C-alpha positions, 0 to 999 in steps of 0.5 A, a space after each residue: 500500500 502506498 501512503 502519503 507522508 508529510 514533513 514530520 515523517 521527513 524530519 523524523 528520518 533527517 534528525 539525529 534523534 526524534 521521538 518518531 524516528 523508530 515509527 518512521 523507519 518501521 513505516 519505510 519497511 511496511 509501506 511504499 511512501 510518497 510525498 510532494 515537493 511541498 514537504 521538501 520545501 518545508 524541510 528547507 524552512 526547518 533547516 534553519 532550526 535543525 541546521 541540516 546539511 540539506 543538499 545531500 540530505 534532500 538527495 538521500 531522502 528523495 531515494 527513501 521518500 520519493 515524490 510523485 514523478 521525475 518532474 517533481 523530483 527535478 523541482 526538489 533537486 533544482 530548488 535545493 541547489 537554488 537555495 544553496 546558491 542564496 535564494 529564499 526557499 520559496 523563490 528557489 521552489 518557484 524558480 525550479 518549478 518554472 524551469 522544470 516546466 519550461 516556463 518564464 517567471 513573471 515576477 519583480 524578484 531580481 534573483 531570477 536574473 542570476 539563474 537559468 530561468 528567464 524573468 518577465 518583469 512584473 514591475 511597471 516600465 517607464 513607458 506610458 
C-alpha cells in the first residue's frame, strides 16, 4: 500500500534523534511512501532550526521518500541547489518549478536574473 507522508515523517528520518524516528523507519519497511515537493520545501524552512546539511540530505531522502514523478523530483533537486546558491526557499521552489516546466517567471524578484530561468518583469516600465 502506498501512503502519503508529510514533513514530520521527513524530519523524523533527517534528525539525529526524534521521538518518531523508530515509527518512521518501521513505516519505510511496511509501506511504499510518497510525498510532494511541498514537504521538501518545508524541510528547507526547518533547516534553519535543525541546521541540516540539506543538499545531500534532500538527495538521500528523495531515494527513501520519493515524490510523485521525475518532474517533481527535478523541482526538489533544482530548488535545493537554488537555495544553496542564496535564494529564499520559496523563490528557489518557484524558480525550479518554472524551469522544470519550461516556463518564464513573471515576477519583480531580481534573483531570477542570476539563474537559468528567464524573468518577465512584473514591475511597471517607464513607458506610458
